[in-house]
C-alpha positions as a Python dict, from the first residue, in 0.01 Angstrom:
ca = {
    (1, 'M'): (0, 0, 0),
    (2, 'S'): (-93, 359, 69),
    (3, 'A'): (-461, 422, -8),
    (4, 'P'): (-533, 793, -50),
    (5, 'L'): (-877, 701, -190),
    (6, 'L'): (-981, 589, 158),
    (7, 'S'): (-877, 912, 331),
    (8, 'T'): (-1111, 1194, 426),
    (9, 'V'): (-1134, 1511, 219),
    (10, 'K'): (-1302, 1851, 226),
    (11, 'L'): (-1536, 1920, -64),
    (12, 'G'): (-1703, 2258, -46),
    (13, 'G'): (-1863, 2273, 297),
    (14, 'Y'): (-1860, 1897, 345),
    (15, 'T'): (-1606, 1661, 496),
    (16, 'L'): (-1627, 1333, 304),
    (17, 'P'): (-1525, 1000, 460),
    (18, 'N'): (-1338, 892, 149),
    (19, 'R'): (-1236, 1022, -194),
    (20, 'I'): (-1444, 770, -389),
    (21, 'V'): (-1717, 927, -601),
    (22, 'M'): (-2003, 740, -764),
    (23, 'A'): (-2003, 882, -1117),
    (24, 'P'): (-2326, 991, -1287),
    (25, 'L'): (-2463, 681, -1461),
    (26, 'T'): (-2764, 682, -1690),
    (27, 'R'): (-2967, 367, -1617),
    (28, 'N'): (-3305, 443, -1787),
    (29, 'R'): (-3529, 313, -1511),
    (30, 'T'): (-3784, 585, -1441),
    (31, 'I'): (-4157, 540, -1484),
    (32, 'A'): (-4409, 747, -1681),
    (33, 'D'): (-4337, 1121, -1700),
    (34, 'N'): (-3971, 1057, -1610),
    (35, 'V'): (-4045, 1020, -1239),
    (36, 'P'): (-3784, 851, -1016),
    (37, 'T'): (-3898, 536, -838),
    (38, 'A'): (-3863, 342, -513),
    (39, 'L'): (-3639, 95, -698),
    (40, 'M'): (-3406, 382, -782),
    (41, 'A'): (-3407, 482, -414),
    (42, 'L'): (-3285, 134, -322),
    (43, 'Y'): (-3016, 150, -590),
    (44, 'Y'): (-2872, 475, -456),
    (45, 'E'): (-2917, 373, -91),
    (46, 'Q'): (-2705, 63, -157),
    (47, 'R'): (-2420, 291, -272),
    (48, 'A'): (-2440, 549, 8),
    (49, 'S'): (-2093, 467, 145),
    (50, 'A'): (-1938, 661, -144),
    (51, 'G'): (-1769, 979, -36),
    (52, 'L'): (-2006, 1148, -280),
    (53, 'I'): (-2277, 1024, -515),
    (54, 'V'): (-2338, 1226, -830),
    (55, 'S'): (-2679, 1131, -960),
    (56, 'E'): (-2750, 1012, -1310),
    (57, 'A'): (-2797, 1296, -1559),
    (58, 'T'): (-3135, 1460, -1496),
    (59, 'Q'): (-3307, 1681, -1751),
    (60, 'V'): (-3404, 2031, -1642),
    (61, 'S'): (-3703, 2045, -1878),
    (62, 'A'): (-3911, 1828, -2108),
    (63, 'Q'): (-3714, 1987, -2393),
    (64, 'G'): (-3391, 1856, -2236),
    (65, 'L'): (-3490, 1489, -2279),
    (66, 'G'): (-3269, 1277, -2502),
    (67, 'Y'): (-3326, 916, -2397),
    (68, 'P'): (-3624, 707, -2281),
    (69, 'N'): (-3689, 670, -1909),
    (70, 'T'): (-3434, 916, -1776),
    (71, 'P'): (-3534, 1127, -1474),
    (72, 'G'): (-3638, 1489, -1476),
    (73, 'I'): (-3633, 1764, -1215),
    (74, 'Y'): (-3897, 2001, -1354),
    (75, 'S'): (-4225, 1866, -1207),
    (76, 'A'): (-4364, 1821, -857),
    (77, 'E'): (-4391, 1446, -914),
    (78, 'Q'): (-4025, 1425, -1011),
    (79, 'V'): (-3922, 1625, -704),
    (80, 'A'): (-4121, 1386, -484),
    (81, 'G'): (-3956, 1088, -653),
    (82, 'W'): (-3611, 1230, -596),
    (83, 'R'): (-3701, 1303, -231),
    (84, 'L'): (-3742, 927, -180),
    (85, 'I'): (-3386, 887, -305),
    (86, 'T'): (-3220, 1165, -106),
    (87, 'D'): (-3396, 1053, 212),
    (88, 'A'): (-3274, 696, 156),
    (89, 'V'): (-2914, 808, 95),
    (90, 'H'): (-2913, 1041, 394),
    (91, 'A'): (-3055, 769, 621),
    (92, 'K'): (-2740, 571, 541),
    (93, 'G'): (-2513, 869, 608),
    (94, 'G'): (-2442, 944, 242),
    (95, 'R'): (-2417, 1264, 38),
    (96, 'I'): (-2568, 1309, -308),
    (97, 'F'): (-2548, 1584, -571),
    (98, 'L'): (-2794, 1607, -862),
    (99, 'Q'): (-2652, 1638, -1213),
    (100, 'L'): (-2841, 1902, -1414),
    (101, 'W'): (-2876, 1813, -1784),
    (102, 'H'): (-3007, 1939, -2115),
    (103, 'V'): (-2918, 1721, -2414),
    (104, 'G'): (-2965, 1984, -2686),
    (105, 'R'): (-2933, 1823, -3029),
    (106, 'I'): (-2880, 1471, -2891),
    (107, 'S'): (-3252, 1400, -2907),
    (108, 'H'): (-3531, 1331, -3157),
    (109, 'P'): (-3881, 1469, -3224),
    (110, 'D'): (-4019, 1140, -3085),
    (111, 'L'): (-3876, 1245, -2747),
    (112, 'Q'): (-3966, 1613, -2764),
    (113, 'P'): (-4287, 1788, -2650),
    (114, 'N'): (-4542, 1791, -2937),
    (115, 'G'): (-4290, 1622, -3167),
    (116, 'E'): (-4084, 1939, -3201),
    (117, 'L'): (-3728, 1953, -3326),
    (118, 'P'): (-3450, 1934, -3067),
    (119, 'V'): (-3268, 2263, -3005),
    (120, 'A'): (-2898, 2341, -3038),
    (121, 'P'): (-2665, 2639, -3080),
    (122, 'S'): (-2671, 2582, -3458),
    (123, 'A'): (-2874, 2372, -3701),
    (124, 'I'): (-2612, 2097, -3737),
    (125, 'A'): (-2712, 1732, -3708),
    (126, 'P'): (-2486, 1487, -3524),
    (127, 'E'): (-2386, 1167, -3696),
    (128, 'G'): (-2535, 844, -3572),
    (129, 'E'): (-2859, 725, -3421),
    (130, 'V'): (-3059, 798, -3107),
    (131, 'A'): (-3260, 562, -2888),
    (132, 'T'): (-3634, 635, -2887),
    (133, 'F'): (-3933, 454, -2737),
    (134, 'T'): (-3975, 269, -3068),
    (135, 'G'): (-3612, 184, -3135),
    (136, 'M'): (-3302, 347, -3282),
    (137, 'K'): (-3353, 631, -3530),
    (138, 'P'): (-3115, 863, -3718),
    (139, 'Y'): (-3050, 1199, -3557),
    (140, 'V'): (-3237, 1490, -3714),
    (141, 'T'): (-3110, 1839, -3785),
    (142, 'P'): (-3189, 2043, -3473),
    (143, 'R'): (-3337, 2389, -3462),
    (144, 'A'): (-3094, 2669, -3375),
    (145, 'L'): (-3200, 2852, -3061),
    (146, 'E'): (-3306, 3211, -3118),
    (147, 'L'): (-3123, 3473, -2916),
    (148, 'A'): (-3446, 3557, -2735),
    (149, 'E'): (-3478, 3193, -2623),
    (150, 'I'): (-3147, 3179, -2437),
    (151, 'P'): (-3286, 3330, -2112),
    (152, 'E'): (-3543, 3047, -2102),
    (153, 'I'): (-3264, 2789, -2120),
    (154, 'I'): (-3093, 2955, -1824),
    (155, 'A'): (-3429, 2964, -1643),
    (156, 'Q'): (-3464, 2588, -1695),
    (157, 'Y'): (-3134, 2530, -1516),
    (158, 'R'): (-3236, 2768, -1237),
    (159, 'L'): (-3564, 2582, -1190),
    (160, 'G'): (-3378, 2250, -1187),
    (161, 'A'): (-3144, 2386, -920),
    (162, 'E'): (-3437, 2513, -712),
    (163, 'N'): (-3618, 2182, -743),
    (164, 'A'): (-3303, 1992, -648),
    (165, 'L'): (-3290, 2199, -331),
    (166, 'A'): (-3654, 2115, -261),
    (167, 'A'): (-3582, 1745, -326),
    (168, 'G'): (-3321, 1738, -49),
    (169, 'F'): (-2998, 1707, -244),
    (170, 'D'): (-2667, 1814, -90),
    (171, 'G'): (-2563, 2005, -402),
    (172, 'V'): (-2577, 2003, -780),
    (173, 'E'): (-2343, 1937, -1071),
    (174, 'V'): (-2389, 2121, -1401),
    (175, 'H'): (-2343, 1879, -1691),
    (176, 'S'): (-2133, 2059, -1954),
    (177, 'A'): (-1976, 1748, -2106),
    (178, 'N'): (-2027, 1459, -2348),
    (179, 'G'): (-2169, 1654, -2640),
    (180, 'Y'): (-2482, 1784, -2469),
    (181, 'L'): (-2622, 2136, -2490),
    (182, 'L'): (-2368, 2338, -2290),
    (183, 'D'): (-2081, 2145, -2450),
    (184, 'Q'): (-2237, 2210, -2792),
    (185, 'F'): (-2213, 2583, -2727),
    (186, 'L'): (-1847, 2552, -2623),
    (187, 'Q'): (-1711, 2363, -2923),
    (188, 'D'): (-1663, 2502, -3271),
    (189, 'N'): (-1797, 2211, -3475),
    (190, 'T'): (-2142, 2254, -3319),
    (191, 'N'): (-2150, 2630, -3259),
    (192, 'H'): (-2154, 2840, -3577),
    (193, 'R'): (-2345, 3132, -3425),
    (194, 'T'): (-2261, 3491, -3509),
    (195, 'D'): (-2428, 3657, -3208),
    (196, 'I'): (-2296, 3699, -2854),
    (197, 'Y'): (-2312, 3322, -2797),
    (198, 'G'): (-2087, 3229, -3090),
    (199, 'G'): (-1755, 3304, -3254),
    (200, 'S'): (-1497, 3386, -2989),
    (201, 'I'): (-1417, 3152, -2703),
    (202, 'E'): (-1556, 3409, -2462),
    (203, 'N'): (-1885, 3414, -2651),
    (204, 'R'): (-1909, 3037, -2684),
    (205, 'S'): (-1857, 2993, -2309),
    (206, 'R'): (-2108, 3267, -2223),
    (207, 'L'): (-2406, 3032, -2180),
    (208, 'L'): (-2217, 2801, -1945),
    (209, 'M'): (-2108, 3097, -1732),
    (210, 'E'): (-2461, 3236, -1721),
    (211, 'V'): (-2596, 2897, -1619),
    (212, 'M'): (-2331, 2872, -1348),
    (213, 'E'): (-2430, 3216, -1219),
    (214, 'A'): (-2794, 3111, -1197),
    (215, 'V'): (-2721, 2782, -1024),
    (216, 'V'): (-2472, 2933, -779),
    (217, 'D'): (-2732, 3199, -698),
    (218, 'V'): (-2965, 2921, -585),
    (219, 'W'): (-2717, 2696, -405),
    (220, 'G'): (-2414, 2901, -310),
    (221, 'S'): (-2079, 2826, -472),
    (222, 'D'): (-1959, 2561, -225),
    (223, 'R'): (-2242, 2320, -318),
    (224, 'V'): (-2206, 2343, -696),
    (225, 'G'): (-1979, 2146, -927),
    (226, 'V'): (-1940, 2128, -1304),
    (227, 'R'): (-1847, 1843, -1537),
    (228, 'L'): (-1637, 1886, -1854),
    (229, 'S'): (-1504, 1645, -2117),
    (230, 'P'): (-1216, 1845, -2268),
    (231, 'S'): (-1097, 1559, -2490),
    (232, 'G'): (-1443, 1434, -2576),
    (233, 'T'): (-1561, 1323, -2918),
    (234, 'F'): (-1874, 1148, -2788),
    (235, 'G'): (-2187, 1298, -2945),
    (236, 'D'): (-1996, 1378, -3263),
    (237, 'M'): (-1796, 1654, -3098),
    (238, 'H'): (-1478, 1808, -3240),
    (239, 'E'): (-1303, 2122, -3120),
    (240, 'S'): (-1022, 2267, -3332),
    (241, 'N'): (-832, 2404, -3031),
    (242, 'R'): (-907, 2204, -2719),
    (243, 'A'): (-632, 2342, -2500),
    (244, 'E'): (-719, 2706, -2565),
    (245, 'V'): (-1095, 2662, -2531),
    (246, 'F'): (-1101, 2448, -2219),
    (247, 'G'): (-808, 2628, -2060),
    (248, 'Y'): (-1007, 2951, -2092),
    (249, 'V'): (-1326, 2789, -1961),
    (250, 'V'): (-1157, 2644, -1653),
    (251, 'K'): (-982, 2972, -1572),
    (252, 'E'): (-1318, 3151, -1595),
    (253, 'L'): (-1480, 2895, -1367),
    (254, 'N'): (-1233, 2993, -1094),
    (255, 'R'): (-1436, 3306, -1024),
    (256, 'F'): (-1722, 3096, -887),
    (257, 'N'): (-1515, 2923, -614),
    (258, 'L'): (-1698, 2600, -694),
    (259, 'A'): (-1711, 2286, -482),
    (260, 'Y'): (-1529, 2100, -760),
    (261, 'L'): (-1440, 2056, -1125),
    (262, 'H'): (-1527, 1707, -1257),
    (263, 'L'): (-1318, 1598, -1556),
    (264, 'I'): (-1358, 1296, -1782),
    (265, 'A'): (-1016, 1149, -1851),
    (266, 'P'): (-906, 1128, -2217),
    (267, 'R'): (-845, 754, -2207),
    (268, 'V'): (-1219, 676, -2194),
    (269, 'E'): (-1365, 534, -2516),
    (270, 'G'): (-1491, 825, -2725),
    (271, 'F'): (-1242, 1063, -2568),
    (272, 'G'): (-898, 1171, -2676),
    (273, 'S'): (-917, 1010, -3018),
    (274, 'E'): (-863, 1312, -3243),
    (275, 'E'): (-528, 1334, -3414),
    (276, 'D'): (-315, 1646, -3362),
    (277, 'Q'): (-511, 1737, -3048),
    (278, 'P'): (-370, 1714, -2697),
    (279, 'D'): (-532, 1477, -2448),
    (280, 'L'): (-640, 1703, -2166),
    (281, 'G'): (-659, 1526, -1833),
    (282, 'A'): (-654, 1642, -1473),
    (283, 'D'): (-278, 1702, -1490),
    (284, 'F'): (-333, 1972, -1755),
    (285, 'F'): (-594, 2156, -1549),
    (286, 'R'): (-437, 2127, -1203),
    (287, 'P'): (-220, 2439, -1250),
    (288, 'I'): (-519, 2626, -1399),
    (289, 'F'): (-800, 2541, -1158),
    (290, 'N'): (-786, 2677, -805),
    (291, 'G'): (-1016, 2426, -640),
    (292, 'T'): (-1096, 2059, -594),
    (293, 'I'): (-1068, 1828, -896),
    (294, 'I'): (-1255, 1502, -950),
    (295, 'T'): (-1123, 1280, -1228),
    (296, 'A'): (-1325, 1002, -1393),
    (297, 'G'): (-1256, 740, -1655),
    (298, 'G'): (-1182, 372, -1618),
    (299, 'Y'): (-985, 396, -1295),
    (300, 'S'): (-900, 99, -1076),
    (301, 'F'): (-820, 112, -705),
    (302, 'E'): (-450, 125, -791),
    (303, 'T'): (-467, 392, -1062),
    (304, 'G'): (-715, 595, -857),
    (305, 'N'): (-474, 603, -566),
    (306, 'Q'): (-196, 704, -805),
    (307, 'A'): (-404, 995, -942),
    (308, 'I'): (-449, 1134, -594),
    (309, 'A'): (-95, 1063, -478),
    (310, 'S'): (43, 1246, -782),
    (311, 'G'): (-152, 1557, -687),
    (312, 'D'): (-337, 1568, -1020),
    (313, 'A'): (-678, 1504, -861),
    (314, 'D'): (-841, 1514, -519),
    (315, 'L'): (-1115, 1256, -574),
    (316, 'V'): (-1179, 980, -828),
    (317, 'A'): (-1517, 891, -978),
    (318, 'F'): (-1600, 530, -1062),
    (319, 'G'): (-1874, 424, -1301),
    (320, 'R'): (-1891, 63, -1414),
    (321, 'L'): (-1729, -57, -1092),
    (322, 'Y'): (-2010, 114, -900),
    (323, 'I'): (-2276, -47, -1115),
    (324, 'A'): (-2160, -391, -1005),
    (325, 'N'): (-2027, -314, -656),
    (326, 'P'): (-2269, -121, -435),
    (327, 'D'): (-2019, -138, -148),
    (328, 'L'): (-1716, -33, -352),
    (329, 'P'): (-1531, 154, -71),
    (330, 'E'): (-1567, -146, 160),
    (331, 'R'): (-1439, -380, -110),
    (332, 'F'): (-1142, -153, -176),
    (333, 'A'): (-1063, -132, 196),
    (334, 'A'): (-1082, -511, 237),
    (335, 'D'): (-895, -583, -87),
    (336, 'A'): (-1195, -799, -172),
    (337, 'P'): (-1283, -935, -517),
    (338, 'L'): (-1505, -715, -733),
    (339, 'N'): (-1830, -818, -897),
    (340, 'K'): (-1823, -792, -1275),
    (341, 'P'): (-2082, -563, -1439),
    (342, 'D'): (-2338, -708, -1679),
    (343, 'R'): (-2344, -475, -1980),
    (344, 'N'): (-2672, -623, -2100),
    (345, 'T'): (-2852, -466, -1803),
    (346, 'F'): (-2688, -122, -1804),
    (347, 'Y'): (-2982, 57, -1970),
    (348, 'G'): (-3344, -7, -1886),
    (349, 'G'): (-3513, -307, -1727),
    (350, 'D'): (-3593, -394, -1367),
    (351, 'E'): (-3391, -492, -1061),
    (352, 'K'): (-3177, -739, -1257),
    (353, 'G'): (-2832, -588, -1298),
    (354, 'Y'): (-2948, -288, -1097),
    (355, 'T'): (-3014, -365, -732),
    (356, 'D'): (-2928, -736, -721),
    (357, 'Y'): (-2548, -721, -721),
    (358, 'P'): (-2428, -877, -393),
    (359, 'S'): (-2253, -679, -123),
    (360, 'L'): (-1976, -830, 86),
    (361, 'L'): (-2223, -891, 367),
    (362, 'K'): (-2469, -1066, 137),
    (363, 'S'): (-2203, -1273, -36),
    (364, 'S'): (-2029, -1384, 282),
}
């Protein structure tokens, strides 16, 4: 069969050897102070044959933390930890972008500096519970950011972008999906502001655009991507007019000439489940976005090839398959059996279910 996934592709200023992307995957394996480790370097090194690796979500400040043991990019120690990882990936010929993250309301005082409230566009608590160092706890009502605090949020993303450059990454991806801070500003169930960051679609997208400006200023447009979840309900998200909001956002992103737009497909659990709302996948945004599109969400080798062959997307990101198959492109090329992921080891722990999945070479 034809295998577009295995063909080369231009992405920004890079020529990638294949169209297989390792999706950002939170694994909760940092050490104290959210510093990346040598074990994490091995994990990413094992997966360096991906056309592109997008790192796990990485908080741009201590305030941006929402889960235990996730990496940061705001301290010298964290930069040094990430340098171990980028050096390891580059030694294997790979390319890796850092995903810049602020969770906003999806946090808890137990995770915040000095036990403070999480911040959000508006003081609206999400439903559900959050993982803390002492177990699951109900979400709290966040504190609405003051207008005067918005420049500091943008500065956090700028610092994260600068530190990613210092850590040796090949580019960065701005995380504006999955119910986290930038997504919270975009959608009307979480943004009830009445200032220039609320109300109209233009106002609600203002923070994302200002963050993009800051990050592009650091990196240049051809080494910056952005991730959106237009059909997402994860994080207790609900937008009353998905097509209008995200259609506007994607059209506005065209002015940055980005390396790519990364979209989470509506068929993923927690996405596309609202009644009377369209499921917005890559096919909806292809006529709107002028650049490269990455699609993610439960793809197989067959369906990934179909997504590219149809013209809807240019690259396909794989998550769970990459957890269990460090040499995923090689397995696809050889039509080899795939290892099955162990869900019990997805979050936290040691090398078990992290760096011990066999490659074809090790299993042969």
